[in-house]
All heavy atoms as TSV, in Angstrom:
chain	resi	resn	atom	element	x	y	z
A	1	MET	N	N	-61.541	2.430	-29.085
A	1	MET	CA	C	-60.792	1.188	-28.930
A	1	MET	C	C	-59.844	1.345	-27.748
A	1	MET	O	O	-59.144	2.337	-27.629
A	1	MET	CB	C	-60.005	0.903	-30.224
A	1	MET	CG	C	-59.214	-0.378	-30.162
A	1	MET	SD	S	-58.220	-0.734	-31.624
A	1	MET	CE	C	-59.407	-0.763	-32.918
A	2	GLY	N	N	-59.828	0.359	-26.868
A	2	GLY	CA	C	-58.971	0.413	-25.693
A	2	GLY	C	C	-57.512	0.201	-26.049
A	2	GLY	O	O	-57.176	-0.249	-27.146
A	3	GLN	N	N	-56.668	0.539	-25.103
A	3	GLN	CA	C	-55.234	0.442	-25.350
A	3	GLN	C	C	-54.789	-1.005	-25.581
A	3	GLN	O	O	-53.954	-1.267	-26.447
A	3	GLN	CB	C	-54.457	1.058	-24.189
A	3	GLN	CG	C	-53.029	1.380	-24.563
A	3	GLN	CD	C	-52.368	2.277	-23.543
A	3	GLN	OE1	O	-52.640	2.175	-22.360
A	3	GLN	NE2	N	-51.506	3.148	-23.993
A	4	ALA	N	N	-55.366	-1.943	-24.850
A	4	ALA	CA	C	-55.017	-3.355	-25.025
A	4	ALA	C	C	-55.372	-3.822	-26.440
A	4	ALA	O	O	-54.608	-4.562	-27.072
A	4	ALA	CB	C	-55.712	-4.209	-23.990
A	5	ALA	N	N	-56.505	-3.378	-26.938
A	5	ALA	CA	C	-56.928	-3.750	-28.287
A	5	ALA	C	C	-55.983	-3.155	-29.333
A	5	ALA	O	O	-55.662	-3.804	-30.338
A	5	ALA	CB	C	-58.354	-3.289	-28.542
A	6	LYS	N	N	-55.521	-1.938	-29.095
A	6	LYS	CA	C	-54.575	-1.296	-30.016
A	6	LYS	C	C	-53.239	-2.042	-30.033
A	6	LYS	O	O	-52.627	-2.210	-31.086
A	6	LYS	CB	C	-54.347	0.163	-29.631
A	6	LYS	CG	C	-55.520	1.053	-29.918
A	6	LYS	CD	C	-55.223	2.485	-29.506
A	6	LYS	CE	C	-56.415	3.380	-29.724
A	6	LYS	NZ	N	-56.168	4.756	-29.286
A	7	VAL	N	N	-52.806	-2.487	-28.864
A	7	VAL	CA	C	-51.550	-3.240	-28.775
A	7	VAL	C	C	-51.694	-4.556	-29.537
A	7	VAL	O	O	-50.807	-4.935	-30.309
A	7	VAL	CB	C	-51.149	-3.489	-27.302
A	7	VAL	CG1	C	-49.995	-4.462	-27.202
A	7	VAL	CG2	C	-50.799	-2.165	-26.621
A	8	LEU	N	N	-52.798	-5.241	-29.351
A	8	LEU	CA	C	-53.034	-6.507	-30.049
A	8	LEU	C	C	-53.104	-6.285	-31.557
A	8	LEU	O	O	-52.547	-7.065	-32.336
A	8	LEU	CB	C	-54.325	-7.164	-29.553
A	8	LEU	CG	C	-54.678	-8.506	-30.188
A	8	LEU	CD1	C	-53.572	-9.524	-29.983
A	8	LEU	CD2	C	-55.987	-9.019	-29.620
A	9	GLN	N	N	-53.756	-5.216	-31.974
A	9	GLN	CA	C	-53.849	-4.892	-33.398
A	9	GLN	C	C	-52.454	-4.639	-33.983
A	9	GLN	O	O	-52.138	-5.102	-35.071
A	9	GLN	CB	C	-54.737	-3.668	-33.598
A	9	GLN	CG	C	-54.937	-3.296	-35.046
A	9	GLN	CD	C	-55.835	-2.080	-35.210
A	9	GLN	OE1	O	-56.175	-1.404	-34.241
A	9	GLN	NE2	N	-56.215	-1.803	-36.429
A	10	LEU	N	N	-51.600	-3.920	-33.251
A	10	LEU	CA	C	-50.239	-3.659	-33.696
A	10	LEU	C	C	-49.458	-4.964	-33.816
A	10	LEU	O	O	-48.740	-5.187	-34.792
A	10	LEU	CB	C	-49.529	-2.702	-32.730
A	10	LEU	CG	C	-48.058	-2.416	-33.037
A	10	LEU	CD1	C	-47.901	-1.764	-34.404
A	10	LEU	CD2	C	-47.459	-1.544	-31.946
A	11	PHE	N	N	-49.616	-5.852	-32.833
A	11	PHE	CA	C	-48.948	-7.148	-32.842
A	11	PHE	C	C	-49.323	-7.929	-34.106
A	11	PHE	O	O	-48.452	-8.445	-34.825
A	11	PHE	CB	C	-49.352	-7.927	-31.586
A	11	PHE	CG	C	-48.748	-9.292	-31.458
A	11	PHE	CD1	C	-47.436	-9.441	-31.014
A	11	PHE	CD2	C	-49.471	-10.429	-31.751
A	11	PHE	CE1	C	-46.863	-10.697	-30.872
A	11	PHE	CE2	C	-48.922	-11.685	-31.610
A	11	PHE	CZ	C	-47.612	-11.822	-31.179
A	12	LYS	N	N	-50.608	-7.983	-34.404
A	12	LYS	CA	C	-51.075	-8.710	-35.584
A	12	LYS	C	C	-50.586	-8.052	-36.876
A	12	LYS	O	O	-50.188	-8.737	-37.822
A	12	LYS	CB	C	-52.606	-8.785	-35.581
A	12	LYS	CG	C	-53.158	-9.701	-34.515
A	12	LYS	CD	C	-54.673	-9.696	-34.539
A	12	LYS	CE	C	-55.255	-10.642	-33.521
A	12	LYS	NZ	N	-56.734	-10.667	-33.576
A	13	THR	N	N	-50.605	-6.731	-36.915
A	13	THR	CA	C	-50.153	-6.005	-38.099
A	13	THR	C	C	-48.675	-6.248	-38.357
A	13	THR	O	O	-48.260	-6.439	-39.505
A	13	THR	CB	C	-50.426	-4.494	-37.947
A	13	THR	OG1	O	-51.827	-4.302	-37.756
A	13	THR	CG2	C	-49.966	-3.722	-39.167
A	14	LEU	N	N	-47.873	-6.246	-37.300
A	14	LEU	CA	C	-46.440	-6.513	-37.468
A	14	LEU	C	C	-46.208	-7.916	-38.026
A	14	LEU	O	O	-45.351	-8.110	-38.901
A	14	LEU	CB	C	-45.701	-6.334	-36.143
A	14	LEU	CG	C	-45.502	-4.892	-35.693
A	14	LEU	CD1	C	-44.988	-4.847	-34.259
A	14	LEU	CD2	C	-44.550	-4.166	-36.624
A	15	HIS	N	N	-46.965	-8.894	-37.548
A	15	HIS	CA	C	-46.809	-10.261	-38.061
A	15	HIS	C	C	-47.273	-10.369	-39.516
A	15	HIS	O	O	-46.624	-11.054	-40.314
A	15	HIS	CB	C	-47.538	-11.264	-37.169
A	15	HIS	CG	C	-46.710	-11.688	-35.991
A	15	HIS	ND1	N	-45.588	-12.477	-36.106
A	15	HIS	CD2	C	-46.825	-11.410	-34.675
A	15	HIS	CE1	C	-45.066	-12.681	-34.914
A	15	HIS	NE2	N	-45.798	-12.031	-34.022
A	16	ARG	N	N	-48.336	-9.689	-39.866
A	16	ARG	CA	C	-48.783	-9.702	-41.275
A	16	ARG	C	C	-47.752	-9.029	-42.171
A	16	ARG	O	O	-47.471	-9.508	-43.277
A	16	ARG	CB	C	-50.128	-9.002	-41.418
A	16	ARG	CG	C	-51.279	-9.820	-40.914
A	16	ARG	CD	C	-52.619	-9.165	-41.285
A	16	ARG	NE	N	-53.638	-9.643	-40.383
A	16	ARG	CZ	C	-54.165	-8.939	-39.382
A	16	ARG	NH1	N	-53.805	-7.698	-39.177
A	16	ARG	NH2	N	-55.078	-9.459	-38.601
A	17	THR	N	N	-47.183	-7.948	-41.697
A	17	THR	CA	C	-46.179	-7.220	-42.465
A	17	THR	C	C	-44.943	-8.079	-42.677
A	17	THR	O	O	-44.396	-8.137	-43.779
A	17	THR	CB	C	-45.795	-5.911	-41.746
A	17	THR	OG1	O	-46.965	-5.112	-41.586
A	17	THR	CG2	C	-44.748	-5.139	-42.530
A	18	ARG	N	N	-44.507	-8.782	-41.636
A	18	ARG	CA	C	-43.316	-9.634	-41.772
A	18	ARG	C	C	-43.562	-10.735	-42.794
A	18	ARG	O	O	-42.665	-11.102	-43.549
A	18	ARG	CB	C	-42.903	-10.180	-40.413
A	18	ARG	CG	C	-43.206	-11.610	-40.195
A	18	ARG	CD	C	-42.850	-12.188	-38.865
A	18	ARG	NE	N	-43.891	-13.079	-38.453
A	18	ARG	CZ	C	-44.003	-14.347	-38.863
A	18	ARG	NH1	N	-43.120	-14.870	-39.660
A	18	ARG	NH2	N	-44.999	-15.084	-38.469
A	19	GLN	N	N	-44.795	-11.250	-42.860
A	19	GLN	CA	C	-45.111	-12.304	-43.828
A	19	GLN	C	C	-45.021	-11.792	-45.260
A	19	GLN	O	O	-44.640	-12.535	-46.159
A	19	GLN	CB	C	-46.499	-12.879	-43.558
A	19	GLN	CG	C	-46.527	-13.721	-42.307
A	19	GLN	CD	C	-47.932	-14.180	-41.943
A	19	GLN	OE1	O	-48.923	-13.549	-42.309
A	19	GLN	NE2	N	-48.008	-15.285	-41.226
A	20	GLN	N	N	-45.338	-10.541	-45.472
A	20	GLN	CA	C	-45.240	-9.957	-46.816
A	20	GLN	C	C	-43.800	-9.589	-47.155
A	20	GLN	O	O	-43.322	-9.875	-48.246
A	20	GLN	CB	C	-46.116	-8.710	-46.918
A	20	GLN	CG	C	-47.584	-9.016	-46.870
A	20	GLN	CD	C	-48.432	-7.755	-46.840
A	20	GLN	OE1	O	-47.923	-6.660	-46.611
A	20	GLN	NE2	N	-49.723	-7.906	-47.061
A	21	VAL	N	N	-43.117	-8.967	-46.212
A	21	VAL	CA	C	-41.758	-8.472	-46.466
A	21	VAL	C	C	-40.765	-9.616	-46.698
A	21	VAL	O	O	-39.924	-9.541	-47.584
A	21	VAL	CB	C	-41.284	-7.570	-45.300
A	21	VAL	CG1	C	-39.822	-7.215	-45.429
A	21	VAL	CG2	C	-42.136	-6.314	-45.220
A	22	PHE	N	N	-40.889	-10.674	-45.892
A	22	PHE	CA	C	-39.941	-11.782	-45.969
A	22	PHE	C	C	-40.570	-13.028	-46.598
A	22	PHE	O	O	-40.193	-14.152	-46.265
A	22	PHE	CB	C	-39.418	-12.116	-44.563
A	22	PHE	CG	C	-38.746	-10.960	-43.879
A	22	PHE	CD1	C	-39.270	-10.428	-42.709
A	22	PHE	CD2	C	-37.598	-10.394	-44.402
A	22	PHE	CE1	C	-38.655	-9.365	-42.064
A	22	PHE	CE2	C	-36.981	-9.327	-43.776
A	22	PHE	CZ	C	-37.505	-8.805	-42.601
A	23	LYS	N	N	-41.491	-12.837	-47.521
A	23	LYS	CA	C	-42.284	-13.917	-48.093
A	23	LYS	C	C	-41.461	-15.138	-48.535
A	23	LYS	O	O	-41.832	-16.260	-48.270
A	23	LYS	CB	C	-43.079	-13.382	-49.286
A	23	LYS	CG	C	-44.084	-14.352	-49.830
A	23	LYS	CD	C	-44.902	-13.834	-50.995
A	23	LYS	CE	C	-44.833	-12.378	-51.277
A	23	LYS	NZ	N	-45.726	-11.926	-52.322
A	24	ASN	N	N	-40.368	-14.931	-49.195
A	24	ASN	CA	C	-39.590	-16.040	-49.754
A	24	ASN	C	C	-38.310	-16.334	-48.979
A	24	ASN	O	O	-37.372	-16.919	-49.525
A	24	ASN	CB	C	-39.253	-15.747	-51.218
A	24	ASN	CG	C	-40.503	-15.645	-52.066
A	24	ASN	OD1	O	-41.417	-16.454	-51.928
A	24	ASN	ND2	N	-40.579	-14.637	-52.912
A	25	ASP	N	N	-38.259	-15.922	-47.732
A	25	ASP	CA	C	-37.062	-16.133	-46.918
A	25	ASP	C	C	-37.442	-16.741	-45.566
A	25	ASP	O	O	-37.703	-16.016	-44.607
A	25	ASP	CB	C	-36.339	-14.800	-46.731
A	25	ASP	CG	C	-34.974	-14.944	-46.093
A	25	ASP	OD1	O	-34.649	-16.046	-45.581
A	25	ASP	OD2	O	-34.226	-13.953	-46.099
A	26	PRO	N	N	-37.465	-18.075	-45.482
A	26	PRO	CA	C	-37.900	-18.728	-44.243
A	26	PRO	C	C	-37.076	-18.343	-43.016
A	26	PRO	O	O	-37.619	-18.203	-41.919
A	26	PRO	CB	C	-37.764	-20.217	-44.531
A	26	PRO	CG	C	-37.498	-20.358	-45.976
A	26	PRO	CD	C	-37.134	-19.028	-46.516
A	27	ARG	N	N	-35.776	-18.155	-43.187
A	27	ARG	CA	C	-34.931	-17.790	-42.043
A	27	ARG	C	C	-35.287	-16.405	-41.529
A	27	ARG	O	O	-35.370	-16.183	-40.316
A	27	ARG	CB	C	-33.455	-17.859	-42.434
A	27	ARG	CG	C	-32.963	-19.292	-42.585
A	27	ARG	CD	C	-31.525	-19.376	-43.022
A	27	ARG	NE	N	-30.640	-18.644	-42.131
A	27	ARG	CZ	C	-29.423	-18.251	-42.458
A	27	ARG	NH1	N	-28.932	-18.516	-43.651
A	27	ARG	NH2	N	-28.675	-17.596	-41.605
A	28	ALA	N	N	-35.486	-15.469	-42.431
A	28	ALA	CA	C	-35.849	-14.107	-42.024
A	28	ALA	C	C	-37.253	-14.077	-41.416
A	28	ALA	O	O	-37.496	-13.345	-40.449
A	28	ALA	CB	C	-35.764	-13.158	-43.217
A	29	LEU	N	N	-38.176	-14.865	-41.972
A	29	LEU	CA	C	-39.526	-14.951	-41.409
A	29	LEU	C	C	-39.476	-15.408	-39.956
A	29	LEU	O	O	-40.132	-14.829	-39.092
A	29	LEU	CB	C	-40.371	-15.945	-42.210
A	29	LEU	CG	C	-41.110	-15.418	-43.420
A	29	LEU	CD1	C	-41.661	-16.560	-44.255
A	29	LEU	CD2	C	-42.219	-14.477	-43.011
A	30	GLU	N	N	-38.700	-16.443	-39.700
A	30	GLU	CA	C	-38.596	-16.989	-38.344
A	30	GLU	C	C	-37.899	-15.998	-37.413
A	30	GLU	O	O	-38.334	-15.795	-36.279
A	30	GLU	CB	C	-37.846	-18.325	-38.375
A	30	GLU	CG	C	-37.709	-18.981	-37.030
A	30	GLU	CD	C	-39.027	-19.427	-36.411
A	30	GLU	OE1	O	-40.062	-19.426	-37.085
A	30	GLU	OE2	O	-39.014	-19.770	-35.210
A	31	ALA	N	N	-36.831	-15.378	-37.882
A	31	ALA	CA	C	-36.102	-14.410	-37.056
A	31	ALA	C	C	-37.002	-13.223	-36.694
A	31	ALA	O	O	-37.010	-12.765	-35.547
A	31	ALA	CB	C	-34.854	-13.933	-37.784
A	32	ALA	N	N	-37.761	-12.739	-37.664
A	32	ALA	CA	C	-38.668	-11.613	-37.409
A	32	ALA	C	C	-39.778	-12.024	-36.440
A	32	ALA	O	O	-40.153	-11.260	-35.552
A	32	ALA	CB	C	-39.270	-11.109	-38.717
A	33	ARG	N	N	-40.303	-13.235	-36.596
A	33	ARG	CA	C	-41.342	-13.732	-35.698
A	33	ARG	C	C	-40.837	-13.769	-34.261
A	33	ARG	O	O	-41.498	-13.286	-33.336
A	33	ARG	CB	C	-41.796	-15.140	-36.116
A	33	ARG	CG	C	-42.935	-15.689	-35.273
A	33	ARG	CD	C	-43.235	-17.145	-35.605
A	33	ARG	NE	N	-42.168	-18.030	-35.174
A	33	ARG	CZ	C	-41.968	-18.445	-33.922
A	33	ARG	NH1	N	-42.762	-18.042	-32.960
A	33	ARG	NH2	N	-40.972	-19.248	-33.628
A	34	ILE	N	N	-39.640	-14.302	-34.096
A	34	ILE	CA	C	-39.049	-14.403	-32.756
A	34	ILE	C	C	-38.829	-13.017	-32.164
A	34	ILE	O	O	-39.152	-12.768	-31.001
A	34	ILE	CB	C	-37.735	-15.209	-32.807
A	34	ILE	CG1	C	-38.050	-16.679	-33.094
A	34	ILE	CG2	C	-36.951	-15.068	-31.513
A	34	ILE	CD1	C	-36.834	-17.517	-33.436
A	35	LYS	N	N	-38.305	-12.100	-32.954
A	35	LYS	CA	C	-38.020	-10.744	-32.473
A	35	LYS	C	C	-39.302	-10.022	-32.060
A	35	LYS	O	O	-39.359	-9.394	-30.989
A	35	LYS	CB	C	-37.284	-9.946	-33.555
A	35	LYS	CG	C	-36.880	-8.559	-33.135
A	35	LYS	CD	C	-35.867	-8.589	-32.025
A	35	LYS	CE	C	-35.374	-7.181	-31.722
A	35	LYS	NZ	N	-34.579	-7.114	-30.518
A	36	ILE	N	N	-40.327	-10.100	-32.886
A	36	ILE	CA	C	-41.604	-9.450	-32.556
A	36	ILE	C	C	-42.153	-10.014	-31.249
A	36	ILE	O	O	-42.523	-9.272	-30.340
A	36	ILE	CB	C	-42.626	-9.639	-33.696
A	36	ILE	CG1	C	-42.203	-8.848	-34.932
A	36	ILE	CG2	C	-44.037	-9.219	-33.252
A	36	ILE	CD1	C	-42.970	-9.209	-36.195
A	37	ASN	N	N	-42.177	-11.344	-31.147
A	37	ASN	CA	C	-42.713	-11.980	-29.939
A	37	ASN	C	C	-41.895	-11.625	-28.703
A	37	ASN	O	O	-42.457	-11.362	-27.639
A	37	ASN	CB	C	-42.785	-13.495	-30.120
A	37	ASN	CG	C	-43.850	-13.912	-31.112
A	37	ASN	OD1	O	-44.700	-13.119	-31.496
A	37	ASN	ND2	N	-43.793	-15.150	-31.546
A	38	GLU	N	N	-40.567	-11.609	-28.829
A	38	GLU	CA	C	-39.707	-11.254	-27.693
A	38	GLU	C	C	-39.958	-9.828	-27.222
A	38	GLU	O	O	-40.030	-9.567	-26.023
A	38	GLU	CB	C	-38.229	-11.401	-28.065
A	38	GLU	CG	C	-37.727	-12.804	-28.099
A	38	GLU	CD	C	-36.275	-12.890	-28.553
A	38	GLU	OE1	O	-35.688	-11.858	-28.983
A	38	GLU	OE2	O	-35.719	-14.001	-28.482
A	39	GLU	N	N	-40.065	-8.905	-28.165
A	39	GLU	CA	C	-40.280	-7.503	-27.806
A	39	GLU	C	C	-41.612	-7.312	-27.079
A	39	GLU	O	O	-41.678	-6.605	-26.078
A	39	GLU	CB	C	-40.222	-6.604	-29.042
A	39	GLU	CG	C	-38.825	-6.451	-29.621
A	39	GLU	CD	C	-37.856	-5.779	-28.674
A	39	GLU	OE1	O	-38.242	-4.834	-27.947
A	39	GLU	OE2	O	-36.688	-6.197	-28.648
A	40	PHE	N	N	-42.660	-7.934	-27.577
A	40	PHE	CA	C	-43.961	-7.803	-26.921
A	40	PHE	C	C	-43.945	-8.487	-25.557
A	40	PHE	O	O	-44.490	-7.964	-24.595
A	40	PHE	CB	C	-45.081	-8.352	-27.807
A	40	PHE	CG	C	-45.585	-7.334	-28.798
A	40	PHE	CD1	C	-44.903	-7.094	-29.979
A	40	PHE	CD2	C	-46.721	-6.597	-28.541
A	40	PHE	CE1	C	-45.346	-6.153	-30.886
A	40	PHE	CE2	C	-47.183	-5.649	-29.441
A	40	PHE	CZ	C	-46.489	-5.420	-30.617
A	41	LYS	N	N	-43.309	-9.647	-25.475
A	41	LYS	CA	C	-43.269	-10.371	-24.201
A	41	LYS	C	C	-42.459	-9.598	-23.160
A	41	LYS	O	O	-42.847	-9.535	-21.993
A	41	LYS	CB	C	-42.651	-11.758	-24.405
A	41	LYS	CG	C	-42.771	-12.656	-23.174
A	41	LYS	CD	C	-42.179	-14.027	-23.417
A	41	LYS	CE	C	-43.116	-14.848	-24.273
A	41	LYS	NZ	N	-42.683	-16.248	-24.404
A	42	SER	N	N	-41.357	-8.977	-23.573
A	42	SER	CA	C	-40.509	-8.260	-22.617
A	42	SER	C	C	-41.193	-7.000	-22.070
A	42	SER	O	O	-40.835	-6.517	-21.005
A	42	SER	CB	C	-39.163	-7.902	-23.247
A	42	SER	OG	O	-39.315	-6.895	-24.218
A	43	ASN	N	N	-42.166	-6.494	-22.796
A	43	ASN	CA	C	-42.881	-5.289	-22.354
A	43	ASN	C	C	-44.311	-5.588	-21.918
A	43	ASN	O	O	-45.120	-4.674	-21.745
A	43	ASN	CB	C	-42.881	-4.247	-23.472
A	43	ASN	CG	C	-41.499	-3.728	-23.754
A	43	ASN	OD1	O	-40.880	-3.119	-22.894
A	43	ASN	ND2	N	-40.984	-3.989	-24.935
A	44	LYS	N	N	-44.609	-6.850	-21.722
A	44	LYS	CA	C	-45.969	-7.297	-21.383
A	44	LYS	C	C	-46.501	-6.673	-20.094
A	44	LYS	O	O	-47.679	-6.350	-19.993
A	44	LYS	CB	C	-45.965	-8.821	-21.256
A	44	LYS	CG	C	-47.293	-9.428	-20.971
A	44	LYS	CD	C	-47.159	-10.939	-20.905
A	44	LYS	CE	C	-48.479	-11.587	-20.563
A	44	LYS	NZ	N	-48.365	-13.044	-20.537
A	45	SER	N	N	-45.644	-6.479	-19.116
A	45	SER	CA	C	-46.103	-5.982	-17.820
A	45	SER	C	C	-46.020	-4.454	-17.691
A	45	SER	O	O	-46.245	-3.923	-16.611
A	45	SER	CB	C	-45.296	-6.645	-16.702
A	45	SER	OG	O	-43.930	-6.328	-16.845
A	46	GLU	N	N	-45.734	-3.780	-18.778
A	46	GLU	CA	C	-45.659	-2.313	-18.746
A	46	GLU	C	C	-47.040	-1.737	-18.431
A	46	GLU	O	O	-48.040	-2.136	-19.015
A	46	GLU	CB	C	-45.176	-1.781	-20.096
A	46	GLU	CG	C	-44.964	-0.292	-20.131
A	46	GLU	CD	C	-43.933	0.190	-19.128
A	46	GLU	OE1	O	-42.792	-0.275	-19.171
A	46	GLU	OE2	O	-44.305	1.029	-18.280
A	47	THR	N	N	-47.099	-0.808	-17.475
A	47	THR	CA	C	-48.383	-0.231	-17.078
A	47	THR	C	C	-48.480	1.267	-17.361
A	47	THR	O	O	-49.581	1.811	-17.357
A	47	THR	CB	C	-48.647	-0.475	-15.584
A	47	THR	OG1	O	-47.563	0.071	-14.828
A	47	THR	CG2	C	-48.787	-1.957	-15.285
A	48	SER	N	N	-47.364	1.915	-17.601
A	48	SER	CA	C	-47.374	3.357	-17.851
A	48	SER	C	C	-47.957	3.654	-19.235
A	48	SER	O	O	-47.384	3.249	-20.250
A	48	SER	CB	C	-45.944	3.905	-17.762
A	48	SER	OG	O	-45.881	5.201	-18.316
A	49	PRO	N	N	-49.081	4.367	-19.275
A	49	PRO	CA	C	-49.684	4.688	-20.580
A	49	PRO	C	C	-48.722	5.441	-21.508
A	49	PRO	O	O	-48.715	5.208	-22.712
A	49	PRO	CB	C	-50.889	5.558	-20.220
A	49	PRO	CG	C	-51.217	5.188	-18.819
A	49	PRO	CD	C	-49.900	4.850	-18.171
A	50	LYS	N	N	-47.925	6.323	-20.921
A	50	LYS	CA	C	-46.969	7.091	-21.730
A	50	LYS	C	C	-45.930	6.160	-22.356
A	50	LYS	O	O	-45.608	6.284	-23.541
A	50	LYS	CB	C	-46.288	8.148	-20.862
A	50	LYS	CG	C	-45.390	9.068	-21.636
A	50	LYS	CD	C	-44.819	10.165	-20.767
A	50	LYS	CE	C	-43.907	11.053	-21.600
A	50	LYS	NZ	N	-43.330	12.129	-20.810
A	51	LYS	N	N	-45.397	5.234	-21.585
A	51	LYS	CA	C	-44.394	4.289	-22.083
A	51	LYS	C	C	-45.015	3.352	-23.123
A	51	LYS	O	O	-44.385	3.046	-24.141
A	51	LYS	CB	C	-43.811	3.483	-20.911
A	51	LYS	CG	C	-42.783	2.463	-21.300
A	51	LYS	CD	C	-41.519	3.094	-21.828
A	51	LYS	CE	C	-40.477	2.006	-22.080
A	51	LYS	NZ	N	-39.286	2.510	-22.720
A	52	ILE	N	N	-46.249	2.935	-22.900
A	52	ILE	CA	C	-46.928	2.063	-23.859
A	52	ILE	C	C	-47.116	2.791	-25.190
A	52	ILE	O	O	-46.859	2.226	-26.259
A	52	ILE	CB	C	-48.276	1.571	-23.289
A	52	ILE	CG1	C	-48.027	0.629	-22.110
A	52	ILE	CG2	C	-49.098	0.860	-24.372
A	52	ILE	CD1	C	-49.271	0.264	-21.317
A	53	GLU	N	N	-47.531	4.053	-25.133
A	53	GLU	CA	C	-47.677	4.847	-26.360
A	53	GLU	C	C	-46.344	4.977	-27.091
A	53	GLU	O	O	-46.286	4.894	-28.314
A	53	GLU	CB	C	-48.249	6.229	-26.041
A	53	GLU	CG	C	-49.724	6.234	-25.743
A	53	GLU	CD	C	-50.582	5.787	-26.920
A	53	GLU	OE1	O	-50.270	6.128	-28.079
A	53	GLU	OE2	O	-51.561	5.072	-26.670
A	54	GLU	N	N	-45.276	5.190	-26.322
A	54	GLU	CA	C	-43.934	5.300	-26.886
A	54	GLU	C	C	-43.539	4.003	-27.609
A	54	GLU	O	O	-43.040	4.034	-28.733
A	54	GLU	CB	C	-42.964	5.564	-25.729
A	54	GLU	CG	C	-41.677	6.230	-26.089
A	54	GLU	CD	C	-40.900	6.554	-24.817
A	54	GLU	OE1	O	-41.298	7.484	-24.092
A	54	GLU	OE2	O	-39.911	5.842	-24.563
A	55	LEU	N	N	-43.785	2.876	-26.968
A	55	LEU	CA	C	-43.462	1.576	-27.554
A	55	LEU	C	C	-44.317	1.306	-28.795
A	55	LEU	O	O	-43.819	0.766	-29.793
A	55	LEU	CB	C	-43.659	0.462	-26.519
A	55	LEU	CG	C	-42.670	0.452	-25.365
A	55	LEU	CD1	C	-43.152	-0.465	-24.238
A	55	LEU	CD2	C	-41.288	0.024	-25.828
A	56	MET	N	N	-45.569	1.708	-28.735
A	56	MET	CA	C	-46.437	1.514	-29.894
A	56	MET	C	C	-45.997	2.378	-31.073
A	56	MET	O	O	-46.083	1.955	-32.221
A	56	MET	CB	C	-47.893	1.799	-29.520
A	56	MET	CG	C	-48.482	0.719	-28.644
A	56	MET	SD	S	-50.208	0.985	-28.245
A	56	MET	CE	C	-50.942	0.934	-29.856
A	57	LYS	N	N	-45.513	3.559	-30.781
A	57	LYS	CA	C	-44.994	4.439	-31.849
A	57	LYS	C	C	-43.802	3.782	-32.534
A	57	LYS	O	O	-43.710	3.767	-33.760
A	57	LYS	CB	C	-44.594	5.793	-31.249
A	57	LYS	CG	C	-43.868	6.711	-32.178
A	57	LYS	CD	C	-44.809	7.657	-32.867
A	57	LYS	CE	C	-44.082	8.737	-33.633
A	57	LYS	NZ	N	-43.716	8.365	-34.964
A	58	ILE	N	N	-42.909	3.199	-31.748
A	58	ILE	CA	C	-41.754	2.499	-32.310
A	58	ILE	C	C	-42.219	1.340	-33.189
A	58	ILE	O	O	-41.732	1.151	-34.308
A	58	ILE	CB	C	-40.819	1.987	-31.188
A	58	ILE	CG1	C	-40.167	3.174	-30.475
A	58	ILE	CG2	C	-39.756	1.042	-31.736
A	58	ILE	CD1	C	-39.459	2.811	-29.167
A	59	GLY	N	N	-43.191	0.564	-32.699
A	59	GLY	CA	C	-43.714	-0.557	-33.457
A	59	GLY	C	C	-44.396	-0.102	-34.748
A	59	GLY	O	O	-44.221	-0.713	-35.791
A	60	SER	N	N	-45.161	0.970	-34.660
A	60	SER	CA	C	-45.848	1.499	-35.846
A	60	SER	C	C	-44.857	2.013	-36.884
A	60	SER	O	O	-45.055	1.827	-38.079
A	60	SER	CB	C	-46.802	2.622	-35.461
A	60	SER	OG	O	-47.803	2.141	-34.618
A	61	ASP	N	N	-43.814	2.668	-36.435
A	61	ASP	CA	C	-42.802	3.206	-37.347
A	61	ASP	C	C	-42.067	2.098	-38.082
A	61	ASP	O	O	-41.532	2.317	-39.163
A	61	ASP	CB	C	-41.798	4.080	-36.599
A	61	ASP	CG	C	-42.414	5.378	-36.113
A	61	ASP	OD1	O	-43.538	5.699	-36.543
A	61	ASP	OD2	O	-41.772	6.064	-35.289
A	62	THR	N	N	-42.069	0.911	-37.522
A	62	THR	CA	C	-41.353	-0.218	-38.102
A	62	THR	C	C	-41.941	-0.630	-39.444
A	62	THR	O	O	-41.221	-0.964	-40.370
A	62	THR	CB	C	-41.392	-1.431	-37.155
A	62	THR	OG1	O	-40.801	-1.037	-35.909
A	62	THR	CG2	C	-40.644	-2.607	-37.701
A	63	PHE	N	N	-43.257	-0.605	-39.584
A	63	PHE	CA	C	-43.860	-1.080	-40.818
A	63	PHE	C	C	-44.368	0.026	-41.733
A	63	PHE	O	O	-44.917	-0.251	-42.792
A	63	PHE	CB	C	-44.980	-2.104	-40.540
A	63	PHE	CG	C	-46.166	-1.572	-39.802
A	63	PHE	CD1	C	-47.223	-1.012	-40.490
A	63	PHE	CD2	C	-46.242	-1.667	-38.428
A	63	PHE	CE1	C	-48.327	-0.532	-39.816
A	63	PHE	CE2	C	-47.345	-1.199	-37.746
A	63	PHE	CZ	C	-48.386	-0.631	-38.443
A	64	LEU	N	N	-44.187	1.258	-41.364
A	64	LEU	CA	C	-44.641	2.363	-42.231
A	64	LEU	C	C	-43.606	2.775	-43.221
A	64	LEU	O	O	-42.508	2.526	-43.240
A	64	LEU	CB	C	-45.050	3.564	-41.376
A	64	LEU	CG	C	-46.282	3.348	-40.518
A	64	LEU	CD1	C	-46.551	4.590	-39.686
A	64	LEU	CD2	C	-47.489	3.018	-41.336
């Protein structure tokens, strides 16, 4: 699986996790959605494989 596919998979997993964790809290659901999207958008142009792996580790640690 390519790195772009792994990033997309992490993005989807984080959104699925937020839906479970904040199931009955609409404000928290929206805040988490915005935060996830902002973080991915702010790092969208990152090209360093090492930095991308680092960011993915942070994202993975969030839902484990």
